[in-house]
N, C-alpha and C positions, 0 to 999 in steps of 0.2 A: 504493500500500500504506500509506503514512504517513497519508494522508487517512482511510482506513478505521479505522486504529487511533485517530486523533484523535476521530473521530465516536463510536466505541464508548466511549472514555474520557469524552467529554462527556456521552453518554447516561447512563453510570453516575453521573457527578457530578450530573446533573439529577435522577435518581431519588433519590439520597441527599439532595439539597436539598429535594425534595418531601416526603420522609418527615420531615426535620428541621422543615420548615414546619408539617406536620401536628402534630408533637410540640409545637411552640411554641404552636399554636392551642389545644391541650388545656391546656397550662400556663397560658396567658393567660386562658382561660375559667375555670379553677380560681381563679386569682388574683382575677379580676374578681368571681367569686361571693363570695369571702372578703371583699373590699373592700365589696361591696354589703351583705353581712350585718352587717358591723361599721361601716357608715357612721355610724350614730348612737351608736356605742359609743366612749366616750372611752378605754377600756382598749386599744383597737386599737393605739395608738401605742407601747405598751409592748413590742409584739412586733416592731417594725420596727428 
């Protein structure tokens, strides 16, 4: 019985981690886009 509970808990954690990773990908993609757009712009450093 304990094993079943552990597996269900782990499964839930994995699902949460997967969705967090997807969110991170979206955030990183957005950041990368901003960096690329401002690559040649000296003003970029004022926002960091």
